[in-house]
C-alpha positions as CSV (number, residue, x, y, z in Angstrom):
1,M,-11.8,9.0,-20.6
2,N,-14.4,7.6,-23.3
3,R,-18.2,6.2,-22.4
4,R,-17.3,2.6,-22.9
5,T,-14.4,3.1,-20.6
6,C,-16.7,4.5,-18.1
7,A,-18.8,2.1,-18.6
8,L,-16.3,-0.5,-17.8
9,L,-15.4,1.6,-14.6
10,L,-18.7,1.6,-12.9
11,S,-19.4,-2.3,-13.5
12,L,-16.3,-3.4,-11.9
13,V,-17.5,-0.8,-10.3
14,V,-24.6,-2.0,34.1
15,G,-23.2,-1.7,38.5
16,W,-22.1,-4.2,40.7
17,S,-23.0,-7.5,41.1
18,A,-22.2,-11.3,42.2
19,A,-19.4,-11.7,39.3
20,G,-18.0,-8.8,40.9
21,I,-15.6,-6.2,39.4
22,G,-14.6,-8.1,35.9
23,A,-18.6,-8.6,34.7
24,T,-18.8,-5.0,35.4
25,K,-15.6,-4.1,33.7
26,K,-17.4,-6.0,30.7
27,K,-20.0,-4.4,30.5
28,T,-18.9,-1.1,31.1
29,A,-17.2,-1.6,28.0
30,A,-20.0,-2.9,25.9
31,K,-21.8,0.0,26.5
32,K,-18.8,2.4,25.7
33,S,-19.2,0.2,22.5
34,T,-22.6,0.4,21.7
35,A,-22.3,4.1,22.7
36,K,-20.0,4.7,20.0
37,K,-21.7,2.6,17.4
38,T,-24.9,4.9,17.7
39,A,-22.9,8.1,17.6
40,A,-21.8,6.8,14.4
41,R,-24.4,6.2,13.0
42,R,-26.4,9.2,13.7
43,A,-23.1,11.0,12.6
44,A,-23.1,8.9,9.4
45,P,-24.9,10.8,6.4
46,R,-28.0,9.5,5.7
47,F,-28.9,10.1,1.7
48,T,-32.3,8.5,0.2
49,A,-32.3,6.1,-3.3
50,A,-32.8,9.4,-5.5
51,Q,-29.9,11.2,-4.1
52,R,-27.7,8.1,-3.9
53,E,-29.0,7.6,-7.7
54,A,-28.2,11.6,-8.7
55,A,-25.0,11.4,-7.4
56,R,-23.8,8.5,-9.2
57,E,-24.9,9.9,-12.3
58,Q,-22.8,13.5,-11.8
59,I,-19.6,10.9,-11.1
60,S,-20.3,9.1,-14.1
61,A,-20.4,12.1,-15.9
62,Q,-17.1,13.2,-14.4
63,L,-15.5,10.0,-15.2
64,S,-16.7,10.4,-18.5
65,K,-14.5,13.8,-19.5
66,D,-11.4,13.1,-21.7
67,S,-9.2,15.5,-20.2
68,L,-8.0,13.9,-17.1
69,Q,-4.8,12.3,-17.6
70,I,-1.7,11.4,-16.0
71,E,0.8,14.4,-16.1
72,N,4.4,14.1,-17.2
73,P,3.6,10.9,-19.0
74,E,6.7,10.7,-20.2
75,A,8.5,9.5,-17.0
76,L,7.0,6.7,-17.2
77,A,8.5,5.3,-20.8
78,P,11.1,3.0,-19.1
79,F,8.0,1.3,-17.4
80,F,5.7,0.8,-20.7
81,E,9.3,-0.3,-22.1
82,V,9.1,-2.7,-19.2
83,L,5.1,-3.9,-20.3
84,A,6.4,-4.2,-23.9
85,G,9.1,-7.1,-23.1
86,K,11.6,-4.2,-24.4
87,A,13.9,-4.7,-20.6
88,E,14.9,-7.5,-19.0
89,T,12.7,-6.9,-15.8
90,R,10.3,-10.4,-15.3
91,P,8.7,-10.4,-13.6
92,I,7.0,-7.2,-13.5
93,H,7.4,-5.1,-9.8
94,I,5.0,-2.7,-9.0
95,L,5.6,-1.1,-5.5
96,Q,3.1,1.2,-4.2
97,F,4.2,3.6,-0.6
98,G,1.7,5.3,1.2
99,D,-0.8,6.2,4.1
100,S,-4.1,4.2,4.9
101,H,-5.8,4.6,1.2
102,T,-2.8,2.3,0.2
103,A,-2.6,0.4,3.5
104,S,-6.3,-1.3,2.9
105,D,-5.2,-3.1,0.0
106,D,-8.9,-2.4,-1.5
107,W,-7.2,-0.1,-4.0
108,V,-4.4,-1.8,-4.5
109,H,-6.2,-4.9,-5.1
110,S,-8.4,-3.5,-7.5
111,M,-5.4,-2.1,-9.7
112,R,-3.3,-5.6,-9.4
113,T,-6.1,-7.7,-10.9
114,L,-6.4,-6.0,-13.5
115,L,-3.1,-5.7,-14.2
116,Q,-2.1,-9.6,-13.6
117,T,-5.2,-10.3,-16.0
118,K,-3.2,-8.7,-18.8
119,Y,0.2,-9.6,-17.9
120,G,-0.1,-12.6,-15.7
121,D,0.4,-13.6,-12.1
122,G,4.0,-12.8,-10.8
123,G,2.9,-13.7,-7.3
124,P,2.1,-11.4,-3.9
125,G,5.7,-10.4,-4.1
126,F,6.8,-8.9,-1.4
127,V,4.4,-9.4,1.5
128,Q,4.7,-8.3,5.3
129,A,6.0,-10.9,8.0
130,G,3.1,-12.4,10.0
131,R,0.3,-10.0,10.9
132,P,1.9,-7.1,11.9
133,Y,-0.8,-5.3,13.2
134,K,-4.9,-5.9,13.4
135,G,-5.8,-4.5,9.7
136,Y,-3.0,-6.1,8.0
137,R,-4.5,-7.1,5.0
138,R,-3.5,-8.7,2.0
139,Y,-6.4,-9.9,-0.3
140,D,-4.2,-12.4,-2.5
141,A,-1.9,-13.2,0.3
142,Q,-2.9,-14.3,4.2
143,G,-0.1,-14.2,6.9
144,Q,0.0,-15.3,10.7
145,E,2.0,-15.2,13.9
146,S,2.1,-17.0,17.0
147,A,1.9,-14.4,20.5
148,G,5.4,-14.0,21.0
149,W,6.2,-11.2,18.2
150,K,6.8,-7.8,18.9
151,T,5.2,-5.2,16.0
152,E,7.7,-1.8,15.1
153,G,7.4,0.7,12.6
154,T,3.7,1.8,13.1
155,L,2.8,5.2,14.0
156,A,1.3,3.6,16.9
157,L,4.0,1.8,18.2
158,G,7.1,3.6,17.3
159,G,10.1,1.8,17.0
160,D,14.2,2.8,15.8
161,A,15.4,3.2,13.0
162,N,16.1,-0.6,11.5
163,Q,13.2,-0.6,9.6
164,G,12.9,-2.7,5.7
165,L,10.8,-1.6,3.1
166,S,7.9,-1.5,4.4
167,G,8.8,0.1,7.3
168,I,7.4,-2.3,9.8
169,S,9.2,-5.4,11.8
170,I,8.4,-7.6,13.6
171,S,10.9,-9.6,16.5
172,T,11.3,-11.7,18.9
173,T,13.7,-13.4,21.6
174,Q,12.0,-16.2,22.1
175,A,12.6,-20.2,20.7
176,E,9.6,-21.8,18.4
177,Q,7.7,-18.5,17.7
178,T,6.3,-18.7,14.3
179,I,5.1,-17.1,11.3
180,S,2.7,-18.8,8.3
181,L,2.0,-17.3,4.9
182,S,-0.4,-18.5,2.4
183,A,0.6,-17.8,-0.7
184,S,1.4,-19.1,-4.5
185,G,4.3,-18.6,-6.5
186,Q,7.9,-20.4,-7.3
187,L,10.9,-18.0,-5.3
188,L,10.7,-17.5,-1.6
189,T,12.7,-14.7,-0.6
190,V,13.1,-13.9,3.6
191,F,14.3,-10.2,4.6
192,F,15.4,-10.0,7.9
193,L,17.9,-7.7,10.1
194,R,21.3,-9.7,10.4
195,Q,22.2,-8.2,13.7
196,P,24.9,-9.3,16.7
197,G,23.8,-12.7,18.2
198,G,21.1,-13.1,16.0
199,G,19.0,-16.7,16.1
200,A,18.9,-19.4,13.6
201,V,15.2,-20.0,11.9
202,E,14.0,-22.6,9.7
203,I,11.2,-22.8,7.1
204,T,9.0,-25.3,6.0
205,A,7.1,-25.1,2.6
206,D,3.7,-27.5,3.0
207,N,5.0,-29.6,6.3
208,S,8.3,-30.1,4.7
209,P,11.6,-28.6,5.5
210,L,12.8,-26.2,3.3
211,G,16.3,-25.1,4.9
212,S,17.4,-23.2,8.1
213,F,19.2,-20.2,7.8
214,V,21.0,-17.6,11.1
215,T,20.5,-14.7,11.1
216,D,23.3,-13.3,13.4
217,G,26.0,-10.9,11.8
218,E,27.3,-7.6,11.4
219,T,24.1,-5.1,11.1
220,G,22.5,-4.7,8.5
221,P,19.9,-6.2,5.6
222,G,19.6,-9.8,5.1
223,S,18.0,-12.1,2.8
224,Q,17.9,-15.9,2.2
225,E,16.4,-17.1,-0.7
226,F,14.6,-20.8,-1.2
227,T,13.0,-22.4,-4.7
228,L,9.4,-23.8,-4.3
229,P,7.1,-25.8,-6.6
230,P,4.5,-23.8,-8.4
231,G,1.4,-23.1,-6.9
232,P,-0.2,-22.7,-3.7
233,H,1.6,-23.2,-0.6
234,E,1.5,-23.1,3.4
235,L,4.5,-21.9,4.5
236,M,6.1,-21.2,8.1
237,L,9.0,-19.9,9.3
238,R,10.0,-21.0,13.2
239,T,12.5,-19.7,15.3
240,L,15.0,-22.2,17.0
241,D,16.9,-20.3,20.0
242,H,16.1,-17.6,22.2
243,A,18.3,-14.9,20.5
244,P,17.0,-11.5,19.0
245,V,15.3,-12.2,15.3
246,R,13.6,-9.4,13.6
247,L,11.9,-9.9,10.4
248,Y,10.5,-7.1,7.6
249,G,8.7,-9.6,5.7
250,W,9.1,-12.6,2.6
251,A,8.5,-12.2,-1.1
252,V,6.5,-14.5,-3.2
253,D,7.3,-14.5,-7.0
254,N,6.8,-16.5,-10.1
255,P,9.9,-16.3,-12.9
256,S,7.0,-14.5,-15.3
257,G,4.2,-12.1,-14.5
258,L,3.8,-9.2,-12.3
259,T,3.5,-8.3,-8.7
260,F,1.7,-5.1,-7.2
261,E,3.1,-5.0,-3.8
262,T,1.2,-3.2,-1.0
263,L,3.4,-0.9,1.2
264,G,1.6,1.7,3.0
265,I,1.0,2.7,7.1
266,N,-1.9,4.3,8.3
267,G,-1.4,7.8,9.4
268,A,1.8,8.0,7.1
269,Q,3.5,11.1,5.6
270,A,6.0,11.0,3.0
271,N,8.6,11.9,5.1
272,L,8.3,8.8,7.3
273,L,10.2,6.7,4.9
274,L,13.1,9.3,5.7
275,R,13.6,7.9,8.9
276,W,14.0,4.4,8.3
277,D,17.5,3.4,8.0
278,E,18.8,3.9,4.2
279,T,20.9,1.2,4.2
280,I,18.3,-1.6,5.1
281,W,15.5,0.0,2.9
282,A,17.3,0.7,0.1
283,A,18.9,-3.3,0.1
284,E,15.3,-4.3,0.3
285,L,14.2,-1.8,-3.0
286,T,17.1,-2.6,-4.8
287,A,16.2,-6.6,-4.4
288,R,12.7,-6.2,-5.6
289,K,14.2,-4.2,-8.8
290,P,10.7,-2.3,-9.2
291,A,9.7,-1.3,-12.8
292,L,7.6,1.3,-11.1
293,V,7.2,2.7,-7.5
294,I,4.3,4.5,-6.8
295,L,4.2,7.4,-3.9
296,A,0.4,7.6,-2.8
297,Y,1.1,10.3,0.1
298,G,-0.7,13.6,0.9
299,T,-3.7,12.9,2.9
300,N,-2.3,13.0,6.4
301,E,0.3,16.2,4.9
302,A,-3.2,18.3,4.3
303,N,-4.4,17.5,7.6
304,S,-1.1,18.4,9.8
305,R,-1.1,22.3,11.0
306,R,2.6,21.6,10.7
307,W,2.9,21.5,6.9
308,T,5.0,23.8,5.5
309,E,5.9,23.9,1.3
310,E,9.3,24.5,2.2
311,E,9.7,21.1,3.9
312,Y,8.0,19.2,2.2
313,R,10.0,20.5,-0.9
314,A,13.0,19.4,0.9
315,D,12.0,16.1,2.2
316,M,10.4,14.9,-1.0
317,S,13.6,15.8,-2.7
318,A,15.7,13.7,-0.2
319,L,13.2,11.0,-0.8
320,L,12.8,10.7,-4.4
321,G,17.0,10.8,-4.7
322,R,17.0,7.8,-2.0
323,I,14.4,5.8,-4.4
324,R,16.6,6.7,-7.6
325,K,19.7,5.7,-6.1
326,A,18.4,2.4,-5.0
327,A,16.6,1.5,-8.2
328,P,18.0,4.0,-11.0
329,G,16.0,4.2,-14.2
330,V,13.0,3.3,-11.8
331,S,9.5,4.8,-13.4
332,I,8.0,7.1,-10.7
333,L,4.0,7.8,-10.2
334,M,2.8,10.4,-7.6
335,I,-0.6,9.9,-6.7
336,G,-2.4,13.5,-4.7
337,P,-4.7,13.1,-1.9
338,P,-8.4,12.8,-3.2
339,D,-10.8,15.3,-1.9
340,C,-11.4,15.4,1.9
341,G,-13.4,16.8,4.6
342,R,-16.8,16.5,5.8
343,G,-17.3,20.7,5.7
344,P,-14.5,22.9,4.3
345,A,-11.4,20.8,2.9
346,L,-8.2,19.6,4.7
347,V,-6.8,23.1,6.1
348,H,-3.6,22.4,3.3
349,L,-5.3,20.3,0.5
350,A,-5.2,22.4,-2.1
351,D,-1.4,23.3,-1.4
352,V,-0.1,19.9,-0.7
353,V,-1.6,18.5,-4.4
354,R,-0.3,22.4,-6.0
355,T,3.2,21.4,-4.9
356,Q,2.9,17.7,-5.8
357,R,2.1,18.7,-9.4
358,E,4.8,21.4,-9.3
359,I,7.5,18.9,-7.8
360,A,6.0,16.2,-9.9
361,R,7.4,18.4,-13.0
362,E,10.6,19.4,-11.5
363,Q,11.6,16.1,-10.5
364,K,10.3,14.6,-14.2
365,I,7.7,12.2,-12.5
366,A,4.4,11.5,-13.4
367,F,1.1,12.8,-11.5
368,W,-1.8,11.3,-11.4
369,D,-4.8,13.7,-9.7
370,W,-7.1,12.2,-7.4
371,R,-8.6,15.3,-6.6
372,E,-9.2,16.7,-10.1
373,H,-10.4,12.7,-11.3
374,M,-13.4,12.9,-8.6
375,G,-14.5,15.8,-9.1
376,G,-12.7,18.3,-7.9
377,P,-13.1,20.5,-4.5
378,G,-16.2,19.6,-3.2
379,A,-16.6,16.0,-5.3
380,I,-16.6,14.2,-1.6
381,R,-20.0,15.1,-0.6
382,R,-20.9,13.6,-3.7
383,W,-18.7,10.4,-3.5
384,V,-20.2,9.8,-0.1
385,A,-23.8,10.7,-0.8
386,A,-23.1,7.5,-3.7
387,G,-21.6,5.2,-1.4
388,Y,-18.2,5.5,-3.0
389,A,-16.7,7.1,0.1
390,Q,-17.1,6.6,3.8
391,A,-18.8,9.1,6.4
392,D,-15.9,9.9,8.0
393,Y,-15.0,12.3,4.3
394,I,-11.4,11.2,3.8
395,H,-11.8,7.1,2.8
396,M,-13.0,5.7,0.0
397,T,-15.7,2.2,0.1
398,G,-14.4,-0.7,-0.8
399,E,-16.4,0.6,-4.1
400,G,-14.4,3.7,-4.2
401,Y,-11.2,2.5,-4.2
402,R,-12.0,-0.2,-6.5
403,M,-13.1,2.8,-9.0
404,T,-10.4,4.6,-8.0
405,G,-7.9,1.6,-9.3
406,E,-9.8,0.9,-12.3
407,M,-9.6,4.6,-13.4
408,I,-5.6,4.8,-13.2
409,V,-5.1,1.5,-14.5
410,T,-7.6,2.6,-17.3
411,A,-4.9,5.8,-17.6
412,L,-1.9,3.9,-17.9
413,L,-3.0,1.6,-20.0
414,E,-4.0,4.3,-22.4
415,K,-1.1,5.6,-22.1
416,R,0.8,2.7,-22.9
417,Q,-1.6,2.7,-26.2
418,D,-0.6,5.8,-27.3
419,E,2.9,4.7,-27.1
420,Q,2.3,2.1,-29.4
421,A,0.5,4.1,-31.8
422,R,3.7,6.5,-31.8
423,E,5.6,3.4,-32.3
424,N,3.7,2.0,-35.0
425,H,4.2,5.1,-37.3
């Protein structure tokens, strides 16, 4: 990575009372909250301005190294052909599956913004239905839901195997329950579970009726498409009767451009995808016609004392098989976990990264070593000192995620330029 690229990255870069038990509980909760905040502040490392600046200079020097590249870049050839307009895939869809690093959308949004600037805004693409959990976020689309929906698929809430593309669903059996979405695009696709006795729903766009459909049928994947005029829209789905309705999400697309779709679950390991019904998940992956699938797992595997290389290899082989079956010829990029650990690194971090690299080579997929790009073992301490990583020594700050996204996009575009140079000769 040259100095100009490096500069670009960094620039973007209480007791009883007359009020009774209720008041006492509120005061107790407030005390606990204050205690937790105080403990967090005490645990958070403190750095002087000089220490922060020194850490940033070290990271800047690391980012200027030319040796840090995407491994097995030839596996991205089909994706580069799509970017070059040689393949009839419009809009261009990139789907990133991952853990909390992905779920926050900070990291993905930085890549989304850079690539959409170059290749056009294809819309938000797939967005989870409603607001399935408190921390769910998409910077390019905002969703809400009424009180009668139940979420399944997160690690905290569990659920059955009938999950869709993101692994998370919301369901209700009540009439007059709504979800809304603020997003821009010209094609709306609603993804849902078709099930015996499934209820009816209606869709409105900007307070005008758009259409309705019934989710009744043999258990399996369901989808319904609607056309929209260009521009931003306020979309709403409303249940019409007391019957079961399960929603997976909706996709809002433009006829051209690029989408970068966030499919992360806090605490997830890659094998979580193998628990979802393959027929439903594969149907929705096929429908998205991805040009590139990114798998960004490894942090939670590295922190699990139950992790074994043998099981991990088997799980990844099965997962890659599912992706290739649902989207033949798709390019796949595996991104390793970042450097992690307040003291020593997470128990299996080095083993996970090594195994991912070997799997990528054997399975002919691209690989990007996040830990090495950060600076290798122990780099997380510099990133925390610089303000690029959080005090848990695992997650990045918003600035750190943006820098990570910019590094990956720069690496992708440099490889694309290399391909163009070879073609021109």
